[in-house]
The first five atom37 places (N, CA, C, CB, O) and aatype in JSON, in Angstrom:
{
  "aatype": [12, 14, 11, 1, 9, 3, 11, 6, 11, 6, 6, 11, 13, 9, 3, 13, 13, 4, 5, 7, 3, 16, 0, 7, 2, 0, 16, 5, 15, 0, 9, 11, 0, 7, 17, 6, 2, 2, 11, 15, 9, 1, 13, 5, 0, 1, 18, 10, 11, 2, 11, 18, 16, 11, 6, 9, 1, 11, 11, 5, 6, 6, 1, 9, 0, 15, 16, 15, 7, 19, 0, 9, 15, 19, 10, 5, 3, 10, 10, 8, 15, 6, 5, 3, 0, 19, 11, 10, 2, 16, 0, 11, 10, 9, 10, 6, 10, 7, 2, 13, 15, 15, 5, 16, 9, 2, 10, 2, 19, 3, 11, 16, 0, 6, 11, 15, 3, 0, 6, 10, 9, 16, 6, 10, 11, 7, 10, 10, 11, 6, 15, 14, 6, 10, 0, 10, 5, 6, 3, 3, 3, 12, 16, 11, 8],
  "atom_mask": [
    [1, 1, 1, 1, 1],
    [1, 1, 1, 1, 1],
    [1, 1, 1, 1, 1],
    [1, 1, 1, 1, 1],
    [1, 1, 1, 1, 1],
    [1, 1, 1, 1, 1],
    [1, 1, 1, 1, 1],
    [1, 1, 1, 1, 1],
    [1, 1, 1, 1, 1],
    [1, 1, 1, 1, 1],
    [1, 1, 1, 1, 1],
    [1, 1, 1, 1, 1],
    [1, 1, 1, 1, 1],
    [1, 1, 1, 1, 1],
    [1, 1, 1, 1, 1],
    [1, 1, 1, 1, 1],
    [1, 1, 1, 1, 1],
    [1, 1, 1, 1, 1],
    [1, 1, 1, 1, 1],
    [1, 1, 1, 0, 1],
    [1, 1, 1, 1, 1],
    [1, 1, 1, 1, 1],
    [1, 1, 1, 1, 1],
    [1, 1, 1, 0, 1],
    [1, 1, 1, 1, 1],
    [1, 1, 1, 1, 1],
    [1, 1, 1, 1, 1],
    [1, 1, 1, 1, 1],
    [1, 1, 1, 1, 1],
    [1, 1, 1, 1, 1],
    [1, 1, 1, 1, 1],
    [1, 1, 1, 1, 1],
    [1, 1, 1, 1, 1],
    [1, 1, 1, 0, 1],
    [1, 1, 1, 1, 1],
    [1, 1, 1, 1, 1],
    [1, 1, 1, 1, 1],
    [1, 1, 1, 1, 1],
    [1, 1, 1, 1, 1],
    [1, 1, 1, 1, 1],
    [1, 1, 1, 1, 1],
    [1, 1, 1, 1, 1],
    [1, 1, 1, 1, 1],
    [1, 1, 1, 1, 1],
    [1, 1, 1, 1, 1],
    [1, 1, 1, 1, 1],
    [1, 1, 1, 1, 1],
    [1, 1, 1, 1, 1],
    [1, 1, 1, 1, 1],
    [1, 1, 1, 1, 1],
    [1, 1, 1, 1, 1],
    [1, 1, 1, 1, 1],
    [1, 1, 1, 1, 1],
    [1, 1, 1, 1, 1],
    [1, 1, 1, 1, 1],
    [1, 1, 1, 1, 1],
    [1, 1, 1, 1, 1],
    [1, 1, 1, 1, 1],
    [1, 1, 1, 1, 1],
    [1, 1, 1, 1, 1],
    [1, 1, 1, 1, 1],
    [1, 1, 1, 1, 1],
    [1, 1, 1, 1, 1],
    [1, 1, 1, 1, 1],
    [1, 1, 1, 1, 1],
    [1, 1, 1, 1, 1],
    [1, 1, 1, 1, 1],
    [1, 1, 1, 1, 1],
    [1, 1, 1, 0, 1],
    [1, 1, 1, 1, 1],
    [1, 1, 1, 1, 1],
    [1, 1, 1, 1, 1],
    [1, 1, 1, 1, 1],
    [1, 1, 1, 1, 1],
    [1, 1, 1, 1, 1],
    [1, 1, 1, 1, 1],
    [1, 1, 1, 1, 1],
    [1, 1, 1, 1, 1],
    [1, 1, 1, 1, 1],
    [1, 1, 1, 1, 1],
    [1, 1, 1, 1, 1],
    [1, 1, 1, 1, 1],
    [1, 1, 1, 1, 1],
    [1, 1, 1, 1, 1],
    [1, 1, 1, 1, 1],
    [1, 1, 1, 1, 1],
    [1, 1, 1, 1, 1],
    [1, 1, 1, 1, 1],
    [1, 1, 1, 1, 1],
    [1, 1, 1, 1, 1],
    [1, 1, 1, 1, 1],
    [1, 1, 1, 1, 1],
    [1, 1, 1, 1, 1],
    [1, 1, 1, 1, 1],
    [1, 1, 1, 1, 1],
    [1, 1, 1, 1, 1],
    [1, 1, 1, 1, 1],
    [1, 1, 1, 0, 1],
    [1, 1, 1, 1, 1],
    [1, 1, 1, 1, 1],
    [1, 1, 1, 1, 1],
    [1, 1, 1, 1, 1],
    [1, 1, 1, 1, 1],
    [1, 1, 1, 1, 1],
    [1, 1, 1, 1, 1],
    [1, 1, 1, 1, 1],
    [1, 1, 1, 1, 1],
    [1, 1, 1, 1, 1],
    [1, 1, 1, 1, 1],
    [1, 1, 1, 1, 1],
    [1, 1, 1, 1, 1],
    [1, 1, 1, 1, 1],
    [1, 1, 1, 1, 1],
    [1, 1, 1, 1, 1],
    [1, 1, 1, 1, 1],
    [1, 1, 1, 1, 1],
    [1, 1, 1, 1, 1],
    [1, 1, 1, 1, 1],
    [1, 1, 1, 1, 1],
    [1, 1, 1, 1, 1],
    [1, 1, 1, 1, 1],
    [1, 1, 1, 1, 1],
    [1, 1, 1, 1, 1],
    [1, 1, 1, 1, 1],
    [1, 1, 1, 1, 1],
    [1, 1, 1, 0, 1],
    [1, 1, 1, 1, 1],
    [1, 1, 1, 1, 1],
    [1, 1, 1, 1, 1],
    [1, 1, 1, 1, 1],
    [1, 1, 1, 1, 1],
    [1, 1, 1, 1, 1],
    [1, 1, 1, 1, 1],
    [1, 1, 1, 1, 1],
    [1, 1, 1, 1, 1],
    [1, 1, 1, 1, 1],
    [1, 1, 1, 1, 1],
    [1, 1, 1, 1, 1],
    [1, 1, 1, 1, 1],
    [1, 1, 1, 1, 1],
    [1, 1, 1, 1, 1],
    [1, 1, 1, 1, 1],
    [1, 1, 1, 1, 1],
    [1, 1, 1, 1, 1],
    [1, 1, 1, 1, 1]
  ],
  "atom_positions": [
    [[-5.25, 17.04, -47.0], [-6.0, 15.85, -46.63], [-5.74, 15.53, -45.16], [-5.63, 14.65, -47.55], [-4.58, 15.4, -44.76]],
    [[-6.81, 15.38, -44.34], [-6.62, 15.09, -42.91], [-6.03, 13.7, -42.71], [-7.95, 15.21, -42.16], [-6.21, 12.8, -43.52]],
    [[-5.3, 13.57, -41.59], [-4.69, 12.28, -41.27], [-5.76, 11.27, -40.88], [-3.65, 12.43, -40.13], [-6.74, 11.61, -40.21]],
    [[-5.57, 10.04, -41.31], [-6.49, 8.96, -41.01], [-6.26, 8.51, -39.57], [-6.32, 7.78, -42.01], [-5.11, 8.36, -39.14]],
    [[-7.33, 8.29, -38.84], [-7.22, 7.82, -37.46], [-6.87, 6.34, -37.49], [-8.55, 8.06, -36.67], [-7.55, 5.54, -38.14]],
    [[-5.82, 5.97, -36.81], [-5.39, 4.58, -36.72], [-5.8, 4.06, -35.34], [-3.84, 4.44, -36.95], [-5.05, 4.17, -34.37]],
    [[-7.0, 3.48, -35.29], [-7.56, 3.03, -34.01], [-6.68, 1.97, -33.34], [-8.97, 2.46, -34.23], [-6.56, 1.96, -32.11]],
    [[-6.07, 1.1, -34.13], [-5.21, 0.06, -33.56], [-4.0, 0.67, -32.86], [-4.76, -0.91, -34.67], [-3.64, 0.24, -31.76]],
    [[-3.38, 1.66, -33.48], [-2.23, 2.32, -32.84], [-2.66, 3.08, -31.59], [-1.55, 3.29, -33.83], [-1.93, 3.12, -30.6]],
    [[-3.85, 3.67, -31.63], [-4.33, 4.41, -30.46], [-4.61, 3.46, -29.3], [-5.6, 5.2, -30.82], [-4.34, 3.8, -28.15]],
    [[-5.15, 2.28, -29.59], [-5.38, 1.29, -28.54], [-4.05, 0.78, -27.97], [-6.22, 0.11, -29.09], [-3.93, 0.56, -26.77]],
    [[-3.07, 0.61, -28.84], [-1.73, 0.21, -28.37], [-1.15, 1.3, -27.47], [-0.78, -0.07, -29.57], [-0.53, 1.01, -26.45]],
    [[-1.35, 2.57, -27.86], [-0.86, 3.68, -27.05], [-1.42, 3.57, -25.63], [-1.25, 5.04, -27.68], [-0.68, 3.69, -24.65]],
    [[-2.73, 3.34, -25.52], [-3.37, 3.22, -24.2], [-2.72, 2.1, -23.4], [-4.9, 2.97, -24.34], [-2.4, 2.26, -22.22]],
    [[-2.52, 0.94, -24.05], [-1.9, -0.2, -23.37], [-0.49, 0.13, -22.9], [-1.87, -1.42, -24.3], [-0.13, -0.14, -21.75]],
    [[0.31, 0.71, -23.78], [1.7, 1.04, -23.43], [1.77, 2.13, -22.36], [2.46, 1.49, -24.67], [2.67, 2.12, -21.52]],
    [[0.82, 3.06, -22.39], [0.82, 4.13, -21.4], [0.45, 3.6, -20.01], [-0.17, 5.24, -21.82], [0.87, 4.16, -19.0]],
    [[-0.32, 2.52, -19.97], [-0.81, 1.99, -18.68], [0.09, 0.92, -18.07], [-2.17, 1.42, -18.86], [-0.03, 0.64, -16.87]],
    [[0.99, 0.33, -18.84], [1.82, -0.74, -18.27], [3.12, -0.9, -19.03], [1.07, -2.05, -18.25], [3.28, -0.41, -20.14]],
    [[4.02, -1.6, -18.41], [5.3, -1.89, -19.04], [6.33, -0.8, -18.8], [0.0, 0.0, 0.0], [6.15, 0.06, -17.94]],
    [[7.39, -0.83, -19.57], [8.5, 0.1, -19.37], [8.18, 1.53, -19.83], [9.71, -0.39, -20.09], [8.95, 2.45, -19.54]],
    [[7.07, 1.72, -20.54], [6.69, 3.07, -20.97], [5.51, 3.61, -20.17], [6.34, 3.07, -22.45], [4.99, 4.68, -20.49]],
    [[5.08, 2.92, -19.14], [3.92, 3.34, -18.34], [4.1, 4.76, -17.82], [3.7, 2.38, -17.16], [5.12, 5.08, -17.21]],
    [[3.11, 5.58, -18.06], [3.12, 6.96, -17.57], [3.9, 7.92, -18.45], [0.0, 0.0, 0.0], [3.91, 9.12, -18.18]],
    [[4.55, 7.43, -19.51], [5.33, 8.28, -20.41], [4.62, 8.3, -21.77], [6.81, 7.76, -20.56], [4.73, 7.36, -22.55]],
    [[3.91, 9.39, -22.02], [3.1, 9.49, -23.24], [3.95, 9.44, -24.5], [2.29, 10.77, -23.22], [3.59, 8.77, -25.46]],
    [[5.08, 10.14, -24.51], [5.93, 10.18, -25.69], [6.47, 8.79, -26.02], [7.09, 11.16, -25.49], [6.37, 8.35, -27.17]],
    [[7.02, 8.11, -25.06], [7.57, 6.77, -25.29], [6.47, 5.77, -25.64], [8.34, 6.29, -24.06], [6.69, 4.85, -26.44]],
    [[5.29, 5.94, -25.05], [4.16, 5.06, -25.37], [3.72, 5.25, -26.82], [2.98, 5.32, -24.42], [3.41, 4.28, -27.51]],
    [[3.69, 6.5, -27.28], [3.31, 6.79, -28.67], [4.33, 6.2, -29.65], [3.19, 8.32, -28.9], [3.95, 5.62, -30.67]],
    [[5.61, 6.33, -29.33], [6.66, 5.78, -30.2], [6.53, 4.26, -30.26], [8.07, 6.18, -29.68], [6.59, 3.66, -31.33]],
    [[6.35, 3.63, -29.08], [6.24, 2.17, -29.03], [4.98, 1.67, -29.75], [6.23, 1.7, -27.57], [4.96, 0.57, -30.28]],
    [[3.92, 2.51, -29.77], [2.68, 2.14, -30.44], [2.78, 2.29, -31.96], [1.53, 3.0, -29.92], [1.92, 1.8, -32.69]],
    [[3.84, 2.97, -32.43], [4.04, 3.03, -33.87], [4.13, 4.42, -34.48], [0.0, 0.0, 0.0], [4.3, 4.54, -35.7]],
    [[4.02, 5.46, -33.66], [4.16, 6.81, -34.23], [5.63, 7.11, -34.46], [3.53, 7.87, -33.3], [6.5, 6.65, -33.72]],
    [[5.88, 7.87, -35.47], [7.25, 8.22, -35.84], [7.83, 9.19, -34.83], [7.3, 8.83, -37.26], [7.17, 10.15, -34.42]],
    [[9.07, 8.94, -34.43], [9.75, 9.8, -33.47], [10.32, 11.0, -34.21], [10.87, 9.02, -32.71], [11.45, 10.99, -34.68]],
    [[9.49, 12.06, -34.31], [9.91, 13.27, -35.01], [9.63, 14.48, -34.12], [9.19, 13.41, -36.38], [9.33, 14.33, -32.93]],
    [[9.72, 15.66, -34.68], [9.55, 16.9, -33.91], [8.16, 17.02, -33.28], [9.8, 18.1, -34.8], [8.0, 17.66, -32.24]],
    [[7.16, 16.43, -33.9], [5.79, 16.6, -33.4], [5.34, 15.45, -32.48], [4.84, 16.71, -34.56], [4.18, 15.42, -32.07]],
    [[6.23, 14.53, -32.16], [5.83, 13.36, -31.36], [5.33, 13.76, -29.98], [7.01, 12.39, -31.22], [4.38, 13.16, -29.48]],
    [[5.94, 14.74, -29.37], [5.5, 15.15, -28.03], [4.1, 15.73, -28.08], [6.47, 16.18, -27.42], [3.28, 15.48, -27.19]],
    [[3.81, 16.51, -29.13], [2.47, 17.08, -29.3], [1.47, 15.95, -29.51], [2.44, 18.08, -30.5], [0.4, 15.94, -28.9]],
    [[1.81, 15.0, -30.38], [0.93, 13.87, -30.66], [0.67, 13.06, -29.39], [1.54, 12.97, -31.75], [-0.46, 12.65, -29.12]],
    [[1.72, 12.82, -28.63], [1.59, 12.03, -27.4], [0.68, 12.73, -26.4], [2.97, 11.79, -26.77], [-0.18, 12.09, -25.79]],
    [[0.85, 14.02, -26.22], [0.0, 14.8, -25.3], [-1.45, 14.76, -25.77], [0.5, 16.26, -25.2], [-2.37, 14.63, -24.96]],
    [[-1.64, 14.89, -27.08], [-2.99, 14.84, -27.65], [-3.64, 13.49, -27.34], [-2.94, 15.08, -29.19], [-4.79, 13.44, -26.91]],
    [[-2.92, 12.4, -27.57], [-3.45, 11.06, -27.3], [-3.77, 10.86, -25.83], [-2.46, 9.99, -27.77], [-4.8, 10.29, -25.47]],
    [[-2.88, 11.33, -24.98], [-3.1, 11.2, -23.54], [-4.37, 11.94, -23.12], [-1.88, 11.75, -22.75], [-5.17, 11.41, -22.34]],
    [[-4.56, 13.13, -23.63], [-5.76, 13.91, -23.29], [-7.01, 13.31, -23.92], [-5.59, 15.37, -23.75], [-8.07, 13.29, -23.3]],
    [[-6.89, 12.83, -25.15], [-8.04, 12.26, -25.86], [-8.55, 11.02, -25.15], [-7.65, 11.92, -27.31], [-9.76, 10.78, -25.09]],
    [[-7.64, 10.22, -24.61], [-8.02, 8.94, -24.02], [-7.9, 8.91, -22.49], [-7.17, 7.85, -24.59], [-7.66, 7.86, -21.9]],
    [[-8.08, 10.04, -21.88], [-7.99, 10.13, -20.41], [-8.93, 9.14, -19.73], [-8.31, 11.55, -19.95], [-8.52, 8.44, -18.79]],
    [[-10.17, 9.07, -20.18], [-11.14, 8.16, -19.55], [-10.75, 6.71, -19.75], [-12.55, 8.41, -20.11], [-10.85, 5.91, -18.81]],
    [[-10.32, 6.35, -20.94], [-9.94, 4.98, -21.23], [-8.7, 4.58, -20.43], [-9.69, 4.79, -22.73], [-8.61, 3.46, -19.92]],
    [[-7.75, 5.5, -20.32], [-6.53, 5.24, -19.55], [-6.88, 5.02, -18.09], [-5.53, 6.41, -19.69], [-6.39, 4.08, -17.46]],
    [[-7.73, 5.88, -17.55], [-8.13, 5.75, -16.14], [-8.84, 4.41, -15.91], [-9.05, 6.93, -15.73], [-8.59, 3.74, -14.91]],
    [[-9.73, 4.04, -16.83], [-10.47, 2.79, -16.67], [-9.52, 1.6, -16.69], [-11.53, 2.65, -17.79], [-9.65, 0.69, -15.88]],
    [[-8.57, 1.6, -17.59], [-7.61, 0.5, -17.7], [-6.75, 0.43, -16.43], [-6.7, 0.69, -18.95], [-6.46, -0.66, -15.94]],
    [[-6.34, 1.58, -15.91], [-5.54, 1.59, -14.69], [-6.35, 1.09, -13.5], [-5.02, 3.01, -14.41], [-5.82, 0.35, -12.66]],
    [[-7.62, 1.48, -13.41], [-8.47, 1.0, -12.33], [-8.67, -0.51, -12.41], [-9.83, 1.72, -12.37], [-8.69, -1.19, -11.39]],
    [[-8.8, -1.04, -13.64], [-8.95, -2.48, -13.82], [-7.69, -3.21, -13.35], [-9.24, -2.82, -15.3], [-7.77, -4.26, -12.71]],
    [[-6.53, -2.65, -13.68], [-5.27, -3.28, -13.27], [-5.14, -3.27, -11.75], [-4.06, -2.55, -13.9], [-4.72, -4.27, -11.16]],
    [[-5.52, -2.17, -11.12], [-5.45, -2.08, -9.66], [-6.41, -3.07, -9.03], [-5.77, -0.65, -9.18], [-6.06, -3.77, -8.08]],
    [[-7.63, -3.14, -9.56], [-8.63, -4.05, -9.01], [-8.17, -5.5, -9.13], [-9.98, -3.86, -9.72], [-8.42, -6.31, -8.24]],
    [[-7.51, -5.83, -10.23], [-7.09, -7.22, -10.43], [-5.93, -7.62, -9.52], [-6.7, -7.43, -11.88], [-5.71, -8.81, -9.31]],
    [[-5.2, -6.67, -8.97], [-4.08, -7.0, -8.1], [-4.35, -6.66, -6.63], [-2.85, -6.28, -8.56], [-3.48, -6.87, -5.78]],
    [[-5.53, -6.15, -6.33], [-5.8, -5.72, -4.96], [-5.77, -6.87, -3.97], [-7.14, -5.03, -4.88], [-5.34, -6.69, -2.83]],
    [[-6.22, -8.06, -4.37], [-6.19, -9.21, -3.46], [-4.78, -9.57, -3.06], [0.0, 0.0, 0.0], [-4.51, -9.84, -1.89]],
    [[-3.87, -9.56, -4.02], [-2.47, -9.86, -3.74], [-1.87, -8.78, -2.84], [-1.66, -9.98, -5.05], [-1.14, -9.08, -1.9]],
    [[-2.2, -7.52, -3.14], [-1.67, -6.41, -2.34], [-2.14, -6.51, -0.89], [-2.11, -5.06, -2.94], [-1.37, -6.26, 0.03]],
    [[-3.38, -6.87, -0.69], [-3.92, -7.02, 0.68], [-3.2, -8.16, 1.4], [-5.45, -7.28, 0.64], [-2.88, -8.04, 2.58]],
    [[-2.94, -9.26, 0.7], [-2.22, -10.38, 1.3], [-0.81, -9.98, 1.71], [-2.17, -11.56, 0.33], [-0.33, -10.37, 2.78]],
    [[-0.14, -9.21, 0.86], [1.21, -8.75, 1.18], [1.17, -7.88, 2.43], [1.81, -7.97, -0.02], [2.01, -8.04, 3.33]],
    [[0.21, -6.95, 2.5], [0.11, -6.08, 3.67], [-0.16, -6.9, 4.93], [-1.01, -5.03, 3.47], [0.4, -6.63, 5.99]],
    [[-1.03, -7.9, 4.82], [-1.31, -8.75, 5.99], [-0.05, -9.48, 6.44], [-2.42, -9.75, 5.67], [0.2, -9.6, 7.64]],
    [[0.74, -9.97, 5.48], [1.99, -10.64, 5.83], [2.95, -9.68, 6.52], [2.65, -11.23, 4.57], [3.62, -10.05, 7.48]],
    [[3.02, -8.45, 6.02], [3.93, -7.45, 6.61], [3.53, -7.09, 8.04], [3.96, -6.19, 5.75], [4.37, -6.7, 8.84]],
    [[2.24, -7.21, 8.35], [1.8, -6.94, 9.72], [2.37, -7.94, 10.72], [0.28, -6.96, 9.79], [2.39, -7.68, 11.92]],
    [[2.84, -9.08, 10.23], [3.41, -10.11, 11.1], [4.93, -10.16, 10.98], [2.82, -11.47, 10.76], [5.55, -11.17, 11.32]],
    [[5.52, -9.1, 10.5], [6.97, -9.02, 10.32], [7.68, -9.08, 11.67], [7.35, -7.73, 9.58], [7.11, -8.75, 12.7]],
    [[8.92, -9.51, 11.64], [9.75, -9.53, 12.84], [10.17, -8.12, 13.24], [11.0, -10.4, 12.6], [10.46, -7.86, 14.41]],
    [[10.19, -7.21, 12.28], [10.66, -5.84, 12.54], [9.49, -4.94, 12.91], [11.39, -5.28, 11.3], [8.52, -4.82, 12.16]],
    [[9.59, -4.33, 14.07], [8.52, -3.45, 14.55], [8.26, -2.28, 13.61], [8.87, -2.93, 15.93], [7.11, -1.89, 13.42]],
    [[9.32, -1.72, 13.03], [9.14, -0.57, 12.12], [8.32, -0.97, 10.91], [10.51, -0.02, 11.68], [7.5, -0.19, 10.44]],
    [[8.54, -2.18, 10.4], [7.77, -2.65, 9.24], [6.31, -2.82, 9.63], [8.35, -4.0, 8.7], [5.41, -2.41, 8.9]],
    [[6.07, -3.43, 10.8], [4.68, -3.61, 11.27], [3.99, -2.27, 11.45], [4.66, -4.4, 12.6], [2.85, -2.09, 11.03]],
    [[4.68, -1.32, 12.08], [4.09, -0.01, 12.34], [3.78, 0.72, 11.04], [5.02, 0.83, 13.21], [2.68, 1.26, 10.89]],
    [[4.72, 0.75, 10.12], [4.49, 1.45, 8.84], [3.39, 0.79, 8.03], [5.77, 1.49, 8.03], [2.62, 1.47, 7.36]],
    [[3.31, -0.53, 8.08], [2.24, -1.24, 7.37], [0.89, -0.91, 7.99], [2.48, -2.77, 7.4], [-0.08, -0.65, 7.28]],
    [[0.83, -0.92, 9.31], [-0.42, -0.58, 10.0], [-0.85, 0.85, 9.66], [-0.26, -0.74, 11.52], [-2.03, 1.1, 9.42]],
    [[0.1, 1.78, 9.65], [-0.22, 3.17, 9.29], [-0.78, 3.25, 7.89], [1.03, 4.06, 9.41], [-1.77, 3.94, 7.65]],
    [[-0.15, 2.54, 6.95], [-0.6, 2.56, 5.56], [-2.02, 2.01, 5.44], [0.36, 1.75, 4.68], [-2.86, 2.58, 4.75]],
    [[-2.28, 0.9, 6.11], [-3.61, 0.3, 6.06], [-4.65, 1.26, 6.62], [-3.64, -1.03, 6.82], [-5.74, 1.41, 6.06]],
    [[-4.33, 1.91, 7.73], [-5.26, 2.86, 8.32], [-5.48, 4.06, 7.4], [-4.74, 3.33, 9.68], [-6.61, 4.54, 7.27]],
    [[-4.42, 4.55, 6.77], [-4.57, 5.67, 5.83], [-5.46, 5.27, 4.67], [-3.2, 6.13, 5.31], [-6.32, 6.04, 4.25]],
    [[-5.26, 4.06, 4.15], [-6.08, 3.58, 3.03], [-7.54, 3.43, 3.44], [-5.54, 2.24, 2.51], [-8.45, 3.54, 2.61]],
    [[-7.76, 3.18, 4.73], [-9.12, 3.07, 5.25], [-9.69, 4.41, 5.68], [0.0, 0.0, 0.0], [-10.72, 4.46, 6.35]],
    [[-9.02, 5.49, 5.31], [-9.45, 6.87, 5.61], [-9.43, 7.21, 7.09], [-10.82, 7.11, 5.08], [-10.22, 8.04, 7.55]],
    [[-8.55, 6.56, 7.85], [-8.34, 6.95, 9.23], [-7.17, 7.92, 9.24], [-8.07, 5.7, 10.15], [-6.07, 7.58, 8.81]],
    [[-7.4, 9.11, 9.74], [-6.32, 10.08, 9.76], [-5.61, 10.01, 11.1], [-6.84, 11.51, 9.5], [-6.12, 9.42, 12.05]],
    [[-4.44, 10.63, 11.18], [-3.69, 10.59, 12.43], [-4.42, 11.33, 13.54], [-2.3, 11.21, 12.23], [-4.19, 11.07, 14.72]],
    [[-5.32, 12.26, 13.17], [-6.09, 12.97, 14.2], [-7.17, 12.08, 14.82], [-6.72, 14.22, 13.6], [-7.62, 12.35, 15.94]],
    [[-7.61, 11.02, 14.1], [-8.67, 10.19, 14.63], [-8.15, 8.94, 15.33], [-9.6, 9.78, 13.52], [-8.93, 8.15, 15.85]],
    [[-6.84, 8.77, 15.34], [-6.24, 7.59, 15.95], [-5.42, 8.0, 17.16], [-5.36, 6.81, 14.94], [-4.53, 8.85, 17.05]],
    [[-5.71, 7.41, 18.32], [-4.94, 7.67, 19.52], [-4.07, 6.45, 19.75], [-5.87, 7.97, 20.76], [-4.55, 5.4, 20.19]],
    [[-2.8, 6.58, 19.46], [-1.87, 5.47, 19.52], [-1.1, 5.51, 20.83], [-0.91, 5.48, 18.32], [-0.4, 6.49, 21.11]],
    [[-1.22, 4.45, 21.63], [-0.46, 4.32, 22.86], [0.65, 3.31, 22.61], [-1.37, 3.88, 24.06], [0.39, 2.16, 22.26]],
    [[1.87, 3.73, 22.79], [3.01, 2.86, 22.56], [3.48, 2.32, 23.9], [4.15, 3.61, 21.82], [3.74, 3.09, 24.83]],
    [[3.58, 1.0, 24.0], [4.03, 0.35, 25.22], [5.55, 0.31, 25.21], [3.42, -1.09, 25.36], [6.16, -0.22, 24.28]],
    [[6.15, 0.85, 26.23], [7.61, 0.91, 26.33], [8.15, -0.29, 27.09], [8.05, 2.22, 27.02], [9.28, -0.25, 27.57]],
    [[7.36, -1.37, 27.22], [7.77, -2.55, 27.98], [9.08, -3.11, 27.46], [6.69, -3.61, 27.91], [9.91, -3.56, 28.26]],
    [[9.28, -3.1, 26.17], [10.49, -3.7, 25.6], [11.75, -3.0, 26.06], [10.42, -3.67, 24.08], [12.84, -3.57, 26.0]],
    [[11.62, -1.78, 26.54], [12.78, -1.02, 26.97], [13.08, -1.22, 28.46], [12.57, 0.45, 26.69], [14.08, -0.7, 28.96]],
    [[12.23, -1.97, 29.17], [12.44, -2.18, 30.6], [13.3, -3.41, 30.84], [11.09, -2.32, 31.32], [13.26, -4.37, 30.07]],
    [[14.07, -3.36, 31.9], [14.9, -4.51, 32.27], [14.03, -5.57, 32.94], [16.07, -4.07, 33.2], [12.89, -5.31, 33.31]],
    [[14.6, -6.76, 33.1], [13.87, -7.84, 33.77], [13.53, -7.44, 35.2], [14.7, -9.14, 33.76], [12.42, -7.7, 35.67]],
    [[14.47, -6.81, 35.89], [14.23, -6.41, 37.29], [13.08, -5.4, 37.36], [15.52, -5.79, 37.91], [12.24, -5.49, 38.25]],
    [[13.05, -4.44, 36.42], [11.96, -3.45, 36.4], [10.62, -4.13, 36.14], [12.23, -2.37, 35.33], [9.61, -3.76, 36.74]],
    [[10.6, -5.1, 35.23], [9.36, -5.81, 34.93], [8.87, -6.63, 36.13], [9.56, -6.72, 33.72], [7.67, -6.67, 36.4]],
    [[9.79, -7.27, 36.83], [9.43, -8.05, 38.01], [8.86, -7.13, 39.09], [10.65, -8.82, 38.56], [7.86, -7.46, 39.72]],
    [[9.5, -5.99, 39.31], [9.01, -5.02, 40.29], [7.62, -4.56, 39.92], [9.97, -3.82, 40.4], [6.74, -4.45, 40.77]],
    [[7.41, -4.27, 38.62], [6.1, -3.81, 38.15], [5.05, -4.91, 38.35], [6.16, -3.41, 36.66], [3.92, -4.61, 38.75]],
    [[5.4, -6.16, 38.08], [4.49, -7.28, 38.25], [4.11, -7.45, 39.73], [5.11, -8.58, 37.7], [2.95, -7.67, 40.05]],
    [[5.1, -7.35, 40.61], [4.82, -7.46, 42.06], [3.87, -6.36, 42.51], [6.14, -7.39, 42.88], [2.97, -6.6, 43.32]],
    [[4.09, -5.15, 41.98], [3.2, -4.04, 42.34], [1.78, -4.3, 41.86], [0.0, 0.0, 0.0], [0.82, -4.0, 42.58]],
    [[1.63, -4.85, 40.66], [0.3, -5.16, 40.14], [-0.37, -6.25, 40.96], [0.39, -5.6, 38.67], [-1.58, -6.2, 41.22]],
    [[0.41, -7.25, 41.39], [-0.15, -8.33, 42.2], [-0.61, -7.82, 43.56], [0.87, -9.45, 42.37], [-1.6, -8.3, 44.1]],
    [[0.12, -6.85, 44.13], [-0.29, -6.27, 45.41], [-1.59, -5.49, 45.25], [0.81, -5.34, 45.97], [-2.47, -5.54, 46.11]],
    [[-1.71, -4.77, 44.12], [-2.92, -3.97, 43.85], [-4.12, -4.86, 43.56], [-2.68, -3.01, 42.67], [-5.25, -4.5, 43.89]],
    [[-3.89, -6.01, 42.95], [-4.99, -6.91, 42.55], [-4.66, -8.32, 43.02], [-5.21, -6.88, 41.0], [-4.16, -9.13, 42.23]],
    [[-4.92, -8.63, 44.28], [-4.59, -9.96, 44.81], [-5.28, -11.1, 44.05], [-4.97, -10.03, 46.28], [-4.78, -12.22, 44.01]],
    [[-6.43, -10.79, 43.44], [-7.14, -11.85, 42.7], [-6.31, -12.36, 41.51], [-8.51, -11.33, 42.2], [-6.51, -13.49, 41.07]],
    [[-5.39, -11.54, 41.0], [-4.5, -12.0, 39.93], [-3.57, -13.08, 40.43], [-3.7, -10.82, 39.35], [-3.3, -14.05, 39.73]],
    [[-3.07, -12.91, 41.64], [-2.17, -13.91, 42.22], [-2.91, -15.22, 42.44], [-1.58, -13.4, 43.56], [-2.36, -16.29, 42.19]],
    [[-4.17, -15.14, 42.9], [-4.97, -16.35, 43.11], [-5.24, -17.04, 41.78], [-6.29, -16.01, 43.82], [-5.18, -18.26, 41.68]],
    [[-5.55, -16.25, 40.75], [-5.83, -16.81, 39.44], [-4.57, -17.5, 38.89], [-6.31, -15.69, 38.47], [-4.66, -18.57, 38.28]],
    [[-3.41, -16.89, 39.11], [-2.16, -17.46, 38.63], [-1.91, -18.8, 39.33], [-0.98, -16.5, 38.88], [-1.48, -19.76, 38.69]],
    [[-2.19, -18.87, 40.66], [-2.01, -20.12, 41.4], [-2.92, -21.2, 40.85], [-2.28, -19.92, 42.9], [-2.49, -22.34, 40.69]],
    [[-4.19, -20.86, 40.55], [-5.13, -21.8, 39.99], [-4.65, -22.33, 38.63], [-6.5, -21.16, 39.86], [-4.75, -23.52, 38.35]],
    [[-4.13, -21.42, 37.79], [-3.63, -21.79, 36.47], [-2.46, -22.75, 36.59], [-3.22, -20.54, 35.69], [-2.35, -23.7, 35.81]],
    [[-1.59, -22.51, 37.56], [-0.4, -23.34, 37.74], [-0.77, -24.75, 38.17], [0.53, -22.71, 38.77], [-0.13, -25.71, 37.74]],
    [[-1.82, -24.91, 39.02], [-2.23, -26.23, 39.49], [-2.91, -27.05, 38.4], [-3.15, -26.1, 40.69], [-2.92, -28.28, 38.46]],
    [[-3.47, -26.38, 37.41], [-4.15, -27.08, 36.32], [-3.14, -27.69, 35.35], [-5.08, -26.13, 35.57], [-3.47, -28.66, 34.66]],
    [[-1.93, -27.15, 35.28], [-0.94, -27.61, 34.3], [-0.1, -28.66, 34.86], [-0.09, -26.51, 33.81], [0.79, -29.17, 34.18]]
  ]
}
């Protein structure tokens, strides 16, 4: 006599496979859903995983979609981190998610933070000599304040 299909246990399997402490583990999800932990449990779990591939994928996509707003907010917050490495890695991740590859991005890193005050002052004086209108603009700005 063929085994009766237990739709409720199969639906529980999908839920357990998609979330919680058994997420991604077919054997543990099958056990938690109510299948007996015996010699054939791994076979049963693999069968269920393959049988419900579409349903599992749909449930996972729904979970991702429901948390995407929070994830985007977290990434935006990380872009304003005090740590440059965190900002850079977050920016890279966002660009990767947006299908920008490293070959399509030309990143210029400003080494200003590594310069001393004296070097920055010298550089500023050189820029003012090259563009006298900057010095005039600065004088105008100072008189307005």
